[in-house]
N, CA, C and O atoms as CSV, one atom per row, in Angstrom:
chain,resi,resn,atom,element,x,y,z
A,1,MET,N,N,7.910,39.324,19.299
A,1,MET,CA,C,9.215,38.194,19.469
A,1,MET,C,C,9.082,37.475,18.633
A,1,MET,O,O,7.998,37.213,18.113
A,2,THR,N,N,10.135,37.013,18.331
A,2,THR,CA,C,10.439,35.672,17.499
A,2,THR,C,C,11.463,35.016,18.077
A,2,THR,O,O,12.426,35.419,18.730
A,3,LEU,N,N,11.046,33.745,17.677
A,3,LEU,CA,C,12.116,32.803,18.259
A,3,LEU,C,C,13.178,32.554,16.906
A,3,LEU,O,O,12.717,32.599,15.766
A,4,ALA,N,N,14.457,32.320,17.126
A,4,ALA,CA,C,15.105,31.810,16.358
A,4,ALA,C,C,15.767,30.663,16.317
A,4,ALA,O,O,16.757,30.755,17.042
A,5,LEU,N,N,15.644,29.091,15.548
A,5,LEU,CA,C,16.566,27.812,15.831
A,5,LEU,C,C,18.026,27.853,15.594
A,5,LEU,O,O,18.345,28.390,14.533
A,6,PRO,N,N,18.823,27.485,16.213
A,6,PRO,CA,C,20.003,27.413,15.889
A,6,PRO,C,C,20.052,26.642,14.700
A,6,PRO,O,O,19.349,25.649,14.508
A,7,ALA,N,N,21.106,27.223,13.688
A,7,ALA,CA,C,21.070,27.131,12.535
A,7,ALA,C,C,21.264,24.869,12.246
A,7,ALA,O,O,20.809,24.172,11.340
A,8,PRO,N,N,21.963,24.542,13.270
A,8,PRO,CA,C,22.126,23.189,12.467
A,8,PRO,C,C,20.544,22.554,13.081
A,8,PRO,O,O,19.986,21.553,12.630
A,9,LEU,N,N,20.119,23.277,14.015
A,9,LEU,CA,C,18.388,22.412,14.459
A,9,LEU,C,C,17.656,22.648,12.931
A,9,LEU,O,O,17.338,21.715,12.192
A,10,PHE,N,N,17.497,23.809,12.679
A,10,PHE,CA,C,17.085,24.459,11.405
A,10,PHE,C,C,17.431,23.736,10.219
A,10,PHE,O,O,16.642,23.379,9.345
A,11,ALA,N,N,18.609,23.556,10.249
A,11,ALA,CA,C,18.852,22.219,8.618
A,11,ALA,C,C,18.480,21.235,9.134
A,11,ALA,O,O,18.041,20.545,8.213
A,12,LEU,N,N,18.337,20.545,10.344
A,12,LEU,CA,C,17.627,19.385,10.515
A,12,LEU,C,C,16.299,19.139,10.017
A,12,LEU,O,O,15.804,18.221,9.364
A,13,CYS,N,N,15.690,20.623,10.693
A,13,CYS,CA,C,14.207,20.452,10.503
A,13,CYS,C,C,13.664,20.461,8.695
A,13,CYS,O,O,12.683,19.928,8.177
A,14,LEU,N,N,14.913,21.409,8.012
A,14,LEU,CA,C,14.563,21.794,6.710
A,14,LEU,C,C,14.748,20.068,5.936
A,14,LEU,O,O,13.911,19.589,5.171
A,15,LEU,N,N,15.734,19.532,6.270
A,15,LEU,CA,C,15.831,17.921,5.737
A,15,LEU,C,C,14.504,17.347,6.105
A,15,LEU,O,O,13.602,16.986,5.349
A,16,LEU,N,N,14.543,17.335,7.160
A,16,LEU,CA,C,13.233,16.038,7.568
A,16,LEU,C,C,11.848,16.108,7.767
A,16,LEU,O,O,11.089,15.181,8.052
A,17,CYS,N,N,11.610,17.196,7.606
A,17,CYS,CA,C,10.069,17.606,7.752
A,17,CYS,C,C,9.232,17.258,6.032
A,17,CYS,O,O,8.134,16.742,5.825
A,18,PRO,N,N,10.222,17.758,5.068
A,18,PRO,CA,C,9.679,16.807,3.376
A,18,PRO,C,C,9.748,15.797,3.319
A,18,PRO,O,O,9.086,15.290,2.413
A,19,ALA,N,N,10.486,14.948,4.126
A,19,ALA,CA,C,10.666,13.686,4.139
A,19,ALA,C,C,9.650,13.218,4.851
A,19,ALA,O,O,8.986,12.247,4.486
A,20,ALA,N,N,9.396,14.012,6.164
A,20,ALA,CA,C,8.410,12.893,6.805
A,20,ALA,C,C,6.838,13.671,6.055
A,20,ALA,O,O,5.718,13.373,6.471
A,21,GLN,N,N,7.024,14.442,5.182
A,21,GLN,CA,C,5.683,14.587,4.692
A,21,GLN,C,C,5.412,13.770,3.279
A,21,GLN,O,O,4.437,13.191,2.801
A,22,ALA,N,N,6.572,13.982,2.917
A,22,ALA,CA,C,6.579,12.910,1.747
A,22,ALA,C,C,6.627,11.469,2.330
A,22,ALA,O,O,6.317,10.734,1.392
A,23,ALA,N,N,6.838,10.820,3.290
A,23,ALA,CA,C,5.922,9.394,3.974
A,23,ALA,C,C,4.792,9.803,3.875
A,23,ALA,O,O,4.316,9.280,2.867
A,24,ASP,N,N,4.263,10.278,4.223
A,24,ASP,CA,C,2.761,10.077,4.777
A,24,ASP,C,C,1.994,10.420,4.123
A,24,ASP,O,O,0.890,10.693,4.594
A,25,ASN,N,N,2.292,10.570,2.552
A,25,ASN,CA,C,1.959,10.970,1.335
A,25,ASN,C,C,1.340,9.354,0.255
A,25,ASN,O,O,0.353,9.076,-0.425
A,26,THR,N,N,2.726,8.618,0.702
A,26,THR,CA,C,2.801,7.346,-0.187
A,26,THR,C,C,2.394,6.487,-0.284
A,26,THR,O,O,2.189,5.802,0.719
A,27,ILE,N,N,2.047,6.043,-1.556
A,27,ILE,CA,C,1.188,5.060,-1.252
A,27,ILE,C,C,1.463,3.106,-1.035
A,27,ILE,O,O,0.825,2.058,-1.137
A,28,PHE,N,N,2.789,3.575,-0.701
A,28,PHE,CA,C,3.632,2.347,0.145
A,28,PHE,C,C,3.533,2.229,1.554
A,28,PHE,O,O,4.204,3.011,2.228
A,29,ARG,N,N,2.628,1.175,2.266
A,29,ARG,CA,C,2.716,1.204,3.524
A,29,ARG,C,C,2.510,0.342,4.161
A,29,ARG,O,O,1.516,-0.383,4.117
A,30,SER,N,N,3.734,0.250,5.110
A,30,SER,CA,C,3.450,-1.216,5.929
A,30,SER,C,C,1.999,-1.489,6.677
A,30,SER,O,O,1.171,-0.602,6.884
A,31,LEU,N,N,1.849,-2.835,7.031
A,31,LEU,CA,C,0.490,-2.641,7.219
A,31,LEU,C,C,0.654,-3.323,9.123
A,31,LEU,O,O,1.294,-4.285,9.547
A,32,ALA,N,N,-0.275,-2.265,9.893
A,32,ALA,CA,C,-0.002,-2.479,11.027
A,32,ALA,C,C,-0.201,-3.943,11.358
A,32,ALA,O,O,-0.908,-4.547,10.553
A,33,PRO,N,N,0.279,-4.637,12.380
A,33,PRO,CA,C,-0.359,-5.484,13.349
A,33,PRO,C,C,-1.511,-5.739,13.725
A,33,PRO,O,O,-1.844,-6.922,13.659
A,34,ASP,N,N,-2.255,-4.996,14.111
A,34,ASP,CA,C,-3.128,-4.447,15.034
A,34,ASP,C,C,-4.485,-4.103,14.148
A,34,ASP,O,O,-5.512,-3.861,14.783
A,35,THR,N,N,-4.522,-4.075,12.784
A,35,THR,CA,C,-5.046,-3.868,11.871
A,35,THR,C,C,-6.140,-5.117,11.319
A,35,THR,O,O,-5.858,-5.889,10.402
A,36,ALA,N,N,-7.502,-5.131,12.125
A,36,ALA,CA,C,-8.009,-6.169,11.969
A,36,ALA,C,C,-9.013,-6.419,10.809
A,36,ALA,O,O,-9.505,-7.475,10.412
A,37,THR,N,N,-9.246,-4.574,10.192
A,37,THR,CA,C,-10.118,-4.421,9.520
A,37,THR,C,C,-9.401,-3.656,8.242
A,37,THR,O,O,-8.296,-3.176,8.497
A,38,LEU,N,N,-9.879,-3.493,6.948
A,38,LEU,CA,C,-9.610,-2.401,6.118
A,38,LEU,C,C,-10.779,-1.319,5.752
A,38,LEU,O,O,-10.840,-0.776,4.649
A,39,ASN,N,N,-11.896,-1.023,7.043
A,39,ASN,CA,C,-12.675,-0.449,7.084
A,39,ASN,C,C,-11.984,1.377,6.593
A,39,ASN,O,O,-12.275,2.238,5.763
A,40,GLN,N,N,-11.060,1.215,7.592
A,40,GLN,CA,C,-10.425,2.847,7.134
A,40,GLN,C,C,-10.409,3.190,6.135
A,40,GLN,O,O,-10.601,4.405,6.077
A,41,TYR,N,N,-10.184,2.453,4.669
A,41,TYR,CA,C,-10.039,2.590,3.451
A,41,TYR,C,C,-10.997,2.754,2.391
A,41,TYR,O,O,-10.871,3.173,1.240
A,42,GLN,N,N,-12.023,2.311,3.069
A,42,GLN,CA,C,-13.485,1.577,2.124
A,42,GLN,C,C,-13.639,3.128,1.870
A,42,GLN,O,O,-13.264,4.021,2.630
A,43,TRP,N,N,-14.384,3.294,0.423
A,43,TRP,CA,C,-14.874,4.020,-0.337
A,43,TRP,C,C,-13.815,4.882,-0.461
A,43,TRP,O,O,-14.138,5.491,-1.481
A,44,HIS,N,N,-12.787,5.333,-0.112
A,44,HIS,CA,C,-11.562,6.314,-0.101
A,44,HIS,C,C,-10.557,5.294,-1.273
A,44,HIS,O,O,-10.099,5.797,-2.300
A,45,TYR,N,N,-10.428,4.443,-1.057
A,45,TYR,CA,C,-9.173,3.874,-1.194
A,45,TYR,C,C,-9.246,2.032,-2.204
A,45,TYR,O,O,-10.327,1.513,-2.482
A,46,ARG,N,N,-8.067,1.474,-2.518
A,46,ARG,CA,C,-8.561,0.534,-2.977
A,46,ARG,C,C,-7.208,-0.004,-2.575
A,46,ARG,O,O,-6.166,0.452,-3.044
A,47,PRO,N,N,-7.256,-1.108,-1.584
A,47,PRO,CA,C,-5.850,-1.610,-0.943
A,47,PRO,C,C,-5.668,-2.918,-1.624
A,47,PRO,O,O,-6.289,-3.980,-1.685
A,48,VAL,N,N,-4.382,-2.337,-2.195
A,48,VAL,CA,C,-3.559,-3.513,-2.705
A,48,VAL,C,C,-2.519,-4.164,-0.948
A,48,VAL,O,O,-1.605,-3.599,-0.348
A,49,VAL,N,N,-3.153,-5.376,-0.685
A,49,VAL,CA,C,-2.512,-5.984,0.522
A,49,VAL,C,C,-1.428,-7.024,-0.142
A,49,VAL,O,O,-1.731,-7.858,-0.996
A,50,ILE,N,N,-0.119,-6.831,0.396
A,50,ILE,CA,C,0.753,-8.042,0.116
A,50,ILE,C,C,1.416,-8.571,1.368
A,50,ILE,O,O,2.187,-8.003,2.141
A,51,PHE,N,N,1.018,-9.572,1.377
A,51,PHE,CA,C,1.728,-10.750,2.620
A,51,PHE,C,C,3.326,-11.151,1.936
A,51,PHE,O,O,3.557,-10.813,0.776
A,52,ALA,N,N,4.012,-11.630,2.466
A,52,ALA,CA,C,5.438,-12.070,2.284
A,52,ALA,C,C,6.095,-12.171,3.306
A,52,ALA,O,O,5.977,-11.471,4.311
A,53,PRO,N,N,7.165,-13.433,3.055
A,53,PRO,CA,C,7.599,-14.282,5.014
A,53,PRO,C,C,8.586,-12.846,5.313
A,53,PRO,O,O,9.000,-12.512,6.423
A,54,SER,N,N,8.801,-12.204,4.172
A,54,SER,CA,C,10.135,-11.109,4.840
A,54,SER,C,C,10.162,-9.790,3.860
A,54,SER,O,O,9.259,-9.599,3.045
A,55,GLU,N,N,10.849,-9.239,3.953
A,55,GLU,CA,C,10.736,-7.861,2.725
A,55,GLU,C,C,12.037,-8.307,1.436
A,55,GLU,O,O,12.234,-7.798,0.332
A,56,ILE,N,N,12.800,-9.526,2.184
A,56,ILE,CA,C,14.037,-9.796,0.569
A,56,ILE,C,C,13.456,-11.071,0.414
A,56,ILE,O,O,14.158,-12.082,0.394
A,57,GLU,N,N,12.121,-11.109,0.293
A,57,GLU,CA,C,11.525,-12.168,-0.526
A,57,GLU,C,C,11.492,-12.124,-1.954
A,57,GLU,O,O,11.146,-11.063,-2.475
A,58,ALA,N,N,11.850,-13.278,-2.806
A,58,ALA,CA,C,11.721,-12.796,-4.050
A,58,ALA,C,C,10.664,-11.827,-5.041
A,58,ALA,O,O,10.752,-10.812,-5.731
A,59,ASN,N,N,9.611,-12.837,-4.636
A,59,ASN,CA,C,8.596,-12.036,-4.985
A,59,ASN,C,C,7.970,-11.015,-4.751
A,59,ASN,O,O,7.461,-10.159,-5.475
A,60,TYR,N,N,8.070,-11.219,-3.223
A,60,TYR,CA,C,7.800,-9.507,-2.649
A,60,TYR,C,C,8.737,-8.425,-3.366
A,60,TYR,O,O,8.279,-7.295,-3.534
A,61,VAL,N,N,9.809,-8.680,-3.719
A,61,VAL,CA,C,10.847,-7.812,-4.235
A,61,VAL,C,C,10.406,-6.929,-5.852
A,61,VAL,O,O,10.404,-5.851,-6.446
A,62,GLN,N,N,10.096,-8.283,-5.917
A,62,GLN,CA,C,9.868,-8.172,-7.911
A,62,GLN,C,C,8.572,-7.381,-7.600
A,62,GLN,O,O,8.355,-6.399,-8.310
A,63,GLN,N,N,7.622,-7.711,-6.556
A,63,GLN,CA,C,5.998,-7.066,-6.274
A,63,GLN,C,C,6.274,-5.660,-6.372
A,63,GLN,O,O,5.517,-4.925,-7.007
A,64,MET,N,N,7.177,-5.283,-5.862
A,64,MET,CA,C,7.110,-3.952,-5.292
A,64,MET,C,C,7.781,-3.176,-6.141
A,64,MET,O,O,7.511,-1.981,-6.261
A,65,ALA,N,N,8.868,-3.864,-6.922
A,65,ALA,CA,C,9.503,-3.478,-7.936
A,65,ALA,C,C,8.573,-2.924,-9.237
A,65,ALA,O,O,8.812,-1.776,-9.611
A,66,MET,N,N,7.571,-3.656,-9.910
A,66,MET,CA,C,6.732,-3.862,-10.577
A,66,MET,C,C,5.530,-2.604,-10.137
A,66,MET,O,O,5.099,-1.771,-10.935
A,67,LEU,N,N,5.166,-2.703,-8.796
A,67,LEU,CA,C,4.348,-1.302,-8.376
A,67,LEU,C,C,4.581,0.159,-8.760
A,67,LEU,O,O,3.923,1.044,-9.306
A,68,LYS,N,N,6.157,-0.013,-8.085
A,68,LYS,CA,C,6.944,1.455,-8.435
A,68,LYS,C,C,7.056,2.136,-9.398
A,68,LYS,O,O,7.158,3.355,-9.531
A,69,LYS,N,N,7.032,1.138,-10.247
A,69,LYS,CA,C,6.957,1.407,-11.888
A,69,LYS,C,C,6.034,2.151,-12.692
A,69,LYS,O,O,5.970,2.745,-13.769
A,70,THR,N,N,5.106,1.751,-11.335
A,70,THR,CA,C,3.028,2.811,-12.174
A,70,THR,C,C,2.848,3.207,-11.098
A,70,THR,O,O,1.738,2.943,-10.635
A,71,GLU,N,N,3.716,3.922,-10.301
A,71,GLU,CA,C,3.310,4.529,-9.022
A,71,GLU,C,C,1.995,5.569,-9.482
A,71,GLU,O,O,0.893,5.711,-8.952
A,72,ALA,N,N,2.583,6.211,-10.663
A,72,ALA,CA,C,1.472,7.516,-10.675
A,72,ALA,C,C,0.436,7.104,-11.241
A,72,ALA,O,O,-0.518,7.878,-11.316
A,73,GLU,N,N,0.326,5.654,-11.845
A,73,GLU,CA,C,-1.549,5.087,-12.656
A,73,GLU,C,C,-1.710,4.288,-11.533
A,73,GLU,O,O,-2.817,3.818,-11.796
A,74,LEU,N,N,-1.269,3.601,-10.038
A,74,LEU,CA,C,-1.386,3.451,-8.787
A,74,LEU,C,C,-2.416,4.357,-8.783
A,74,LEU,O,O,-3.547,4.208,-9.246
A,75,ALA,N,N,-1.932,5.328,-8.215
A,75,ALA,CA,C,-2.567,6.595,-7.267
A,75,ALA,C,C,-3.547,7.646,-8.284
A,75,ALA,O,O,-4.022,8.704,-7.872
A,76,ASP,N,N,-3.741,7.092,-9.742
A,76,ASP,CA,C,-4.338,8.226,-10.515
A,76,ASP,C,C,-6.110,6.767,-10.027
A,76,ASP,O,O,-7.320,6.946,-10.172
A,77,ARG,N,N,-5.415,5.679,-9.544
A,77,ARG,CA,C,-6.890,4.744,-9.502
A,77,ARG,C,C,-6.983,4.548,-7.902
A,77,ARG,O,O,-7.640,3.588,-7.498
A,78,ASP,N,N,-6.414,5.330,-7.050
A,78,ASP,CA,C,-6.830,5.503,-5.408
A,78,ASP,C,C,-6.140,3.906,-4.850
A,78,ASP,O,O,-6.599,3.428,-3.812
A,79,ILE,N,N,-5.479,3.458,-5.307
A,79,ILE,CA,C,-4.532,2.375,-4.615
A,79,ILE,C,C,-3.445,2.918,-3.760
A,79,ILE,O,O,-2.564,3.750,-3.976
A,80,ILE,N,N,-3.760,2.210,-2.738
A,80,ILE,CA,C,-2.751,2.239,-1.639
A,80,ILE,C,C,-2.100,0.137,-1.138
A,80,ILE,O,O,-2.558,-0.965,-0.837
A,81,VAL,N,N,-1.006,0.752,-1.345
A,81,VAL,CA,C,0.056,-0.613,-0.826
A,81,VAL,C,C,0.207,-0.495,0.372
A,81,VAL,O,O,0.697,0.393,1.069
A,82,LEU,N,N,-0.574,-2.151,0.730
A,82,LEU,CA,C,-0.427,-2.128,2.398
A,82,LEU,C,C,0.741,-3.337,2.320
A,82,LEU,O,O,0.468,-4.229,1.516
A,83,SER,N,N,1.780,-3.453,2.921
A,83,SER,CA,C,2.648,-5.103,2.666
A,83,SER,C,C,2.774,-5.336,4.705
A,83,SER,O,O,2.996,-4.749,5.763
A,84,ASP,N,N,2.497,-6.386,4.205
A,84,ASP,CA,C,3.151,-7.141,6.040
A,84,ASP,C,C,4.163,-8.237,5.656
A,84,ASP,O,O,3.776,-9.396,5.500
A,85,THR,N,N,5.108,-7.981,5.543
A,85,THR,CA,C,6.345,-8.810,5.401
A,85,THR,C,C,6.655,-9.410,7.076
A,85,THR,O,O,7.853,-9.624,7.257
A,86,ALA,N,N,6.199,-9.559,7.696
A,86,ALA,CA,C,6.785,-9.759,9.537
A,86,ALA,C,C,5.292,-10.721,9.758
A,86,ALA,O,O,4.214,-10.252,10.124
A,87,PRO,N,N,5.555,-12.085,9.448
A,87,PRO,CA,C,4.730,-12.862,10.134
A,87,PRO,C,C,4.667,-13.762,11.269
A,87,PRO,O,O,3.727,-14.410,11.729
A,88,ALA,N,N,5.882,-13.654,11.617
A,88,ALA,CA,C,6.025,-13.281,13.599
A,88,ALA,C,C,5.153,-12.808,14.497
A,88,ALA,O,O,4.807,-13.355,15.544
A,89,THR,N,N,4.576,-11.096,13.779
A,89,THR,CA,C,3.997,-10.025,14.540
A,89,THR,C,C,2.313,-10.980,14.462
A,89,THR,O,O,1.273,-10.658,15.037
A,90,GLN,N,N,2.456,-11.716,13.909
A,90,GLN,CA,C,1.420,-12.411,13.960
A,90,GLN,C,C,-0.451,-11.508,13.874
A,90,GLN,O,O,-1.551,-11.680,14.399
A,91,GLY,N,N,0.095,-10.690,13.015
A,91,GLY,CA,C,-1.007,-9.844,12.381
A,91,GLY,C,C,-2.542,-9.882,12.254
A,91,GLY,O,O,-3.050,-10.673,11.459
A,92,GLN,N,N,-3.116,-9.261,12.820
A,92,GLN,CA,C,-4.844,-9.883,12.788
A,92,GLN,C,C,-5.172,-9.980,10.939
A,92,GLN,O,O,-5.280,-11.093,10.424
A,93,LEU,N,N,-5.304,-8.675,10.070
A,93,LEU,CA,C,-5.397,-9.257,8.913
A,93,LEU,C,C,-4.729,-10.355,8.544
A,93,LEU,O,O,-5.527,-11.257,8.289
A,94,ARG,N,N,-3.699,-10.649,8.416
A,94,ARG,CA,C,-2.654,-12.373,8.630
A,94,ARG,C,C,-3.672,-13.100,8.409
A,94,ARG,O,O,-4.017,-13.684,7.381
A,95,ALA,N,N,-4.462,-13.000,10.109
A,95,ALA,CA,C,-4.729,-14.341,10.914
A,95,ALA,C,C,-6.150,-14.570,9.858
A,95,ALA,O,O,-6.298,-15.566,9.150
A,96,GLN,N,N,-6.873,-13.711,9.920
A,96,GLN,CA,C,-7.727,-13.331,9.192
A,96,GLN,C,C,-8.041,-14.010,7.693
A,96,GLN,O,O,-9.006,-14.700,7.365
A,97,LEU,N,N,-6.513,-13.431,6.637
A,97,LEU,CA,C,-6.886,-13.949,5.404
A,97,LEU,C,C,-6.276,-15.382,5.130
A,97,LEU,O,O,-6.559,-16.170,4.228
A,98,LYS,N,N,-5.316,-15.505,6.211
A,98,LYS,CA,C,-4.313,-16.782,6.040
A,98,LYS,C,C,-3.430,-16.961,5.212
A,98,LYS,O,O,-3.092,-18.143,5.137
A,99,PRO,N,N,-2.764,-16.098,4.372
A,99,PRO,CA,C,-1.911,-16.278,3.534
A,99,PRO,C,C,-0.714,-17.269,3.577
A,99,PRO,O,O,0.104,-17.391,4.489
A,100,ARG,N,N,-0.788,-18.075,2.191
A,100,ARG,CA,C,0.552,-18.888,2.513
A,100,ARG,C,C,1.598,-18.747,1.807
A,100,ARG,O,O,1.783,-19.346,0.747
A,101,GLY,N,N,2.653,-17.671,2.497
A,101,GLY,CA,C,3.744,-17.391,2.119
A,101,GLY,C,C,3.763,-15.862,1.269
A,101,GLY,O,O,3.485,-14.822,1.866
A,102,PHE,N,N,4.061,-15.877,0.073
A,102,PHE,CA,C,3.360,-14.773,-0.731
A,102,PHE,C,C,2.308,-14.518,-1.280
A,102,PHE,O,O,1.906,-15.482,-1.930
A,103,GLU,N,N,1.344,-13.221,-1.343
A,103,GLU,CA,C,0.188,-13.656,-1.519
A,103,GLU,C,C,-0.012,-12.277,-1.855
A,103,GLU,O,O,0.739,-11.540,-1.216
A,104,VAL,N,N,-1.022,-11.503,-2.900
A,104,VAL,CA,C,-1.149,-10.302,-3.022
A,104,VAL,C,C,-3.229,-10.740,-2.740
A,104,VAL,O,O,-3.845,-11.799,-2.857
A,105,VAL,N,N,-3.678,-9.336,-2.355
A,105,VAL,CA,C,-4.670,-9.326,-2.704
A,105,VAL,C,C,-4.915,-7.619,-2.673
A,105,VAL,O,O,-4.186,-6.748,-2.197
A,106,LEU,N,N,-6.207,-7.507,-3.359
A,106,LEU,CA,C,-6.956,-6.391,-3.937
A,106,LEU,C,C,-8.332,-6.581,-3.650
A,106,LEU,O,O,-9.128,-7.427,-4.057
A,107,ILE,N,N,-8.508,-5.223,-2.538
A,107,ILE,CA,C,-9.955,-4.789,-2.059
A,107,ILE,C,C,-10.174,-3.550,-2.746
A,107,ILE,O,O,-9.444,-2.560,-2.792
A,108,GLY,N,N,-11.748,-3.840,-3.490
A,108,GLY,CA,C,-12.280,-2.722,-4.220
A,108,GLY,C,C,-12.331,-1.486,-3.441
A,108,GLY,O,O,-11.335,-1.437,-2.719
A,109,LYS,N,N,-13.165,-0.364,-3.281
A,109,LYS,CA,C,-13.336,0.766,-2.449
A,109,LYS,C,C,-15.013,0.267,-1.376
A,109,LYS,O,O,-15.508,0.486,-0.270
A,110,ASP,N,N,-15.300,-0.486,-2.631
A,110,ASP,CA,C,-16.499,-0.930,-1.584
A,110,ASP,C,C,-16.068,-2.547,-0.489
A,110,ASP,O,O,-16.968,-3.291,-0.101
A,111,GLY,N,N,-14.974,-2.733,-0.251
A,111,GLY,CA,C,-14.459,-3.162,0.662
A,111,GLY,C,C,-14.190,-4.930,0.045
A,111,GLY,O,O,-13.418,-5.695,0.624
A,112,GLY,N,N,-14.665,-5.163,-0.693
A,112,GLY,CA,C,-14.869,-6.482,-0.875
A,112,GLY,C,C,-13.631,-6.642,-2.120
A,112,GLY,O,O,-13.318,-5.873,-3.028
A,113,MET,N,N,-12.999,-8.240,-1.646
A,113,MET,CA,C,-11.888,-8.637,-2.454
A,113,MET,C,C,-12.040,-8.856,-3.922
A,113,MET,O,O,-13.105,-9.242,-4.404
A,114,LYS,N,N,-10.784,-8.565,-4.761
A,114,LYS,CA,C,-11.751,-8.675,-6.039
A,114,LYS,C,C,-10.523,-9.543,-6.879
A,114,LYS,O,O,-10.668,-9.912,-8.045
A,115,LEU,N,N,-9.234,-9.807,-6.026
A,115,LEU,CA,C,-8.201,-10.724,-6.641
A,115,LEU,C,C,-7.300,-10.925,-5.706
A,115,LEU,O,O,-7.103,-10.096,-4.817
A,116,ARG,N,N,-6.671,-12.013,-5.798
A,116,ARG,CA,C,-6.157,-12.931,-4.640
A,116,ARG,C,C,-5.211,-14.139,-5.403
A,116,ARG,O,O,-5.556,-15.166,-5.988
A,117,GLN,N,N,-3.682,-13.471,-5.095
A,117,GLN,CA,C,-3.172,-14.454,-5.871
A,117,GLN,C,C,-1.951,-14.418,-5.445
A,117,GLN,O,O,-1.422,-13.457,-4.885
A,118,GLN,N,N,-1.239,-15.921,-5.801
A,118,GLN,CA,C,0.236,-16.493,-4.765
A,118,GLN,C,C,1.442,-15.669,-5.419
A,118,GLN,O,O,2.549,-15.327,-5.003
A,119,THR,N,N,0.804,-15.511,-6.529
A,119,THR,CA,C,2.460,-15.318,-7.482
A,119,THR,C,C,2.074,-13.880,-7.669
A,119,THR,O,O,0.896,-13.542,-7.551
A,120,PRO,N,N,3.200,-12.859,-8.011
A,120,PRO,CA,C,3.442,-11.520,-8.235
A,120,PRO,C,C,2.163,-11.036,-9.118
A,120,PRO,O,O,1.675,-12.024,-9.667
A,121,VAL,N,N,1.585,-10.053,-9.380
A,121,VAL,CA,C,0.395,-9.409,-9.905
A,121,VAL,C,C,1.017,-8.398,-10.839
A,121,VAL,O,O,1.304,-7.293,-10.378
A,122,SER,N,N,1.281,-8.707,-12.267
A,122,SER,CA,C,1.886,-7.939,-13.022
A,122,SER,C,C,1.117,-6.292,-12.989
A,122,SER,O,O,-0.052,-6.370,-12.611
A,123,SER,N,N,1.560,-4.908,-13.303
A,123,SER,CA,C,0.857,-3.522,-13.086
A,123,SER,C,C,-0.340,-3.564,-13.928
A,123,SER,O,O,-1.340,-2.906,-13.639
A,124,ALA,N,N,-0.261,-4.415,-15.097
A,124,ALA,CA,C,-1.088,-4.166,-16.605
A,124,ALA,C,C,-2.020,-5.093,-16.121
A,124,ALA,O,O,-2.967,-4.841,-16.866
A,125,VAL,N,N,-2.389,-5.959,-15.410
A,125,VAL,CA,C,-3.722,-6.922,-14.712
A,125,VAL,C,C,-3.751,-6.078,-13.472
A,125,VAL,O,O,-4.914,-5.900,-13.109
A,126,LEU,N,N,-3.065,-5.628,-12.875
A,126,LEU,CA,C,-4.190,-5.202,-11.945
A,126,LEU,C,C,-4.486,-3.657,-12.071
A,126,LEU,O,O,-5.274,-3.107,-11.303
A,127,LEU,N,N,-3.770,-2.928,-13.148
A,127,LEU,CA,C,-4.923,-1.904,-13.589
A,127,LEU,C,C,-5.929,-1.790,-14.360
A,127,LEU,O,O,-6.745,-0.870,-14.314
A,128,SER,N,N,-5.940,-3.003,-15.350
A,128,SER,CA,C,-6.823,-3.525,-16.403
A,128,SER,C,C,-8.029,-4.193,-15.645
A,128,SER,O,O,-9.142,-4.006,-16.138
A,129,THR,N,N,-7.933,-4.960,-14.490
A,129,THR,CA,C,-9.019,-5.107,-13.586
A,129,THR,C,C,-9.284,-4.323,-12.166
A,129,THR,O,O,-9.707,-4.888,-11.158
A,130,ILE,N,N,-8.943,-2.836,-12.262
A,130,ILE,CA,C,-9.910,-2.331,-11.627
A,130,ILE,C,C,-9.954,-1.276,-12.437
A,130,ILE,O,O,-10.250,-0.203,-11.909
A,131,ASP,N,N,-9.670,-1.303,-13.930
A,131,ASP,CA,C,-10.160,-0.524,-14.717
A,131,ASP,C,C,-11.699,-0.875,-15.677
A,131,ASP,O,O,-12.519,-0.230,-16.330
A,132,SER,N,N,-11.506,-2.021,-15.354
A,132,SER,CA,C,-12.892,-3.023,-15.437
A,132,SER,C,C,-14.118,-2.954,-14.606
A,132,SER,O,O,-15.131,-3.594,-14.891
A,133,MET,N,N,-13.997,-1.989,-13.338
A,133,MET,CA,C,-14.467,-2.103,-12.242
A,133,MET,C,C,-16.028,-1.079,-12.688
A,133,MET,O,O,-16.109,-0.331,-13.663
A,134,PRO,N,N,-16.739,-1.249,-12.021
A,134,PRO,CA,C,-18.176,0.125,-12.631
A,134,PRO,C,C,-18.323,1.166,-11.978
A,134,PRO,O,O,-19.111,2.071,-12.253
A,135,MET,N,N,-17.313,1.106,-10.739
A,135,MET,CA,C,-17.088,2.183,-9.722
A,135,MET,C,C,-16.123,2.720,-10.641
A,135,MET,O,O,-16.580,3.608,-11.361
A,136,ARG,N,N,-14.850,2.411,-10.824
A,136,ARG,CA,C,-13.504,2.768,-11.718
A,136,ARG,C,C,-14.585,3.352,-13.014
A,136,ARG,O,O,-14.857,4.551,-12.940
A,137,LYS,N,N,-15.093,2.701,-13.976
A,137,LYS,CA,C,-15.765,3.524,-14.773
A,137,LYS,C,C,-16.173,4.620,-14.586
A,137,LYS,O,O,-15.568,5.564,-15.095
A,138,ALA,N,N,-17.347,4.840,-13.785
A,138,ALA,CA,C,-17.970,5.758,-13.381
A,138,ALA,C,C,-17.372,6.843,-12.663
A,138,ALA,O,O,-17.919,7.937,-12.524
A,139,GLU,N,N,-16.114,6.502,-12.154
A,139,GLU,CA,C,-15.010,7.710,-11.835
A,139,GLU,C,C,-14.608,8.323,-13.167
A,139,GLU,O,O,-14.158,9.468,-13.204
A,140,GLN,N,N,-14.758,7.607,-14.225
A,140,GLN,CA,C,-14.266,8.242,-15.430
A,140,GLN,C,C,-14.872,9.183,-15.976
A,140,GLN,O,O,-14.337,10.188,-16.443
A,141,ASP,N,N,-16.032,8.935,-15.961
A,141,ASP,CA,C,-16.855,9.792,-16.464
A,141,ASP,C,C,-16.961,11.281,-16.019
A,141,ASP,O,O,-17.778,12.030,-16.556
């Protein structure tokens, strides 16, 4: 016995399921306020954490635009971009790192802070910083 979905429900599933899967696979994600550490990414990803006062703040918009243009290169380097654009939620990682306004923090796969900057970081600088890391060089061999 097979169950058939009504046509409108089936069409909705076709529309939403791939979108949901794509959202899960994106390198761009929101940083959950209860995230106290980035240990879940250690040895798998290089988190780039972006703190901003809001999603419409000029530096944040510029940073995201630069990163999205090089999404394939970022993915190749196992980068995951985590954004915290809601200071009012008092996120745990925000409390620990104490960013002042806009800030970009690059964390290596080893969990160490590799770059911290209060202005947008060009993709070229970000990629060259990562490419100079010993672990990245070993990945390329």
